[in-house]
C-alpha positions in Angstrom: 34.4 15.0 -59.4 32.1 17.9 -58.6 30.3 17.6 -55.3 26.7 18.6 -55.8 25.1 21.0 -53.4 21.7 20.1 -51.9 21.1 23.3 -50.0 22.6 21.8 -46.9 25.8 23.2 -45.4 28.7 20.7 -45.6 31.1 20.2 -42.8 34.6 21.7 -43.4 36.3 18.3 -43.2 34.1 16.5 -45.7 36.3 17.2 -48.7 39.3 15.8 -46.8 37.3 12.7 -45.8 36.2 12.1 -49.4 39.7 12.6 -50.8 41.2 10.1 -48.2 38.5 7.5 -49.0 39.1 7.8 -52.7 42.9 7.6 -52.2 42.5 4.0 -50.8 40.2 3.0 -53.6 36.7 3.7 -52.3 33.9 4.9 -54.5 32.2 7.9 -52.9 28.9 9.6 -53.7 27.9 12.7 -51.9 24.2 12.1 -51.2 23.7 14.9 -48.6 20.4 13.5 -47.3 19.7 11.8 -45.1 23.5 11.5 -44.4 26.5 12.9 -46.3 28.1 10.0 -48.1 27.5 6.6 -49.7 30.8 4.8 -49.8 31.7 1.5 -51.5 34.8 -0.5 -50.6 35.6 -4.1 -51.4 32.0 -5.1 -52.1 30.6 -3.4 -49.0 28.5 -0.3 -48.7 28.7 2.3 -45.9 26.4 5.3 -45.1 28.6 7.9 -43.5 27.7 11.2 -41.8 30.7 13.6 -41.6 30.9 15.8 -38.5 33.5 18.3 -37.4 35.4 17.8 -34.2 34.9 21.5 -33.6 32.0 23.8 -34.4 28.7 22.5 -35.6 28.7 18.8 -34.5 25.1 17.9 -34.1 22.7 15.7 -36.0 19.7 17.3 -37.8 16.2 16.4 -36.6 15.8 14.3 -39.8 19.1 12.4 -39.0 18.0 11.8 -35.4 14.9 10.0 -36.8 16.6 8.3 -39.7 19.7 6.7 -38.1 17.9 4.6 -35.4 15.2 3.6 -37.8 17.6 2.5 -40.6 17.9 -1.3 -40.8 21.5 -1.1 -42.0 24.6 0.6 -40.7 25.1 4.3 -40.5 28.4 5.6 -39.1 29.5 9.1 -38.0 33.1 10.1 -38.7 35.0 13.2 -37.7 38.4 12.8 -39.5 39.8 11.2 -42.6 41.6 8.6 -40.4 38.3 7.6 -38.8 36.7 7.1 -42.2 39.6 5.0 -43.4 39.6 2.9 -40.2 35.8 2.4 -40.6 36.1 0.9 -44.1 39.3 -1.1 -43.6 38.5 -2.5 -40.2 36.3 -5.3 -41.7 39.4 -6.7 -43.4 41.8 -6.8 -40.4 43.7 -3.8 -41.7 44.3 -0.5 -39.9 44.4 2.7 -41.9 
């Protein structure tokens, strides 16, 4: 899959997070705005923002407004392992 560019800089770890999620059977769409990823796993949806553990690790002003106002769940992950734990935790499985 080609990840579309929306003019925003992607975090260096985003490709690894997407690959890890797909490896366990998730469907992943790079939406870019207001957060990086829309992920589906076992009939659940997740909005995920990818951030690096080093370097630029801050939310944009738009994200600072969006995340608290959103009436669903938005999660921030830093590593592929965090992303896998996020989507599998609901089923009593760890990574």
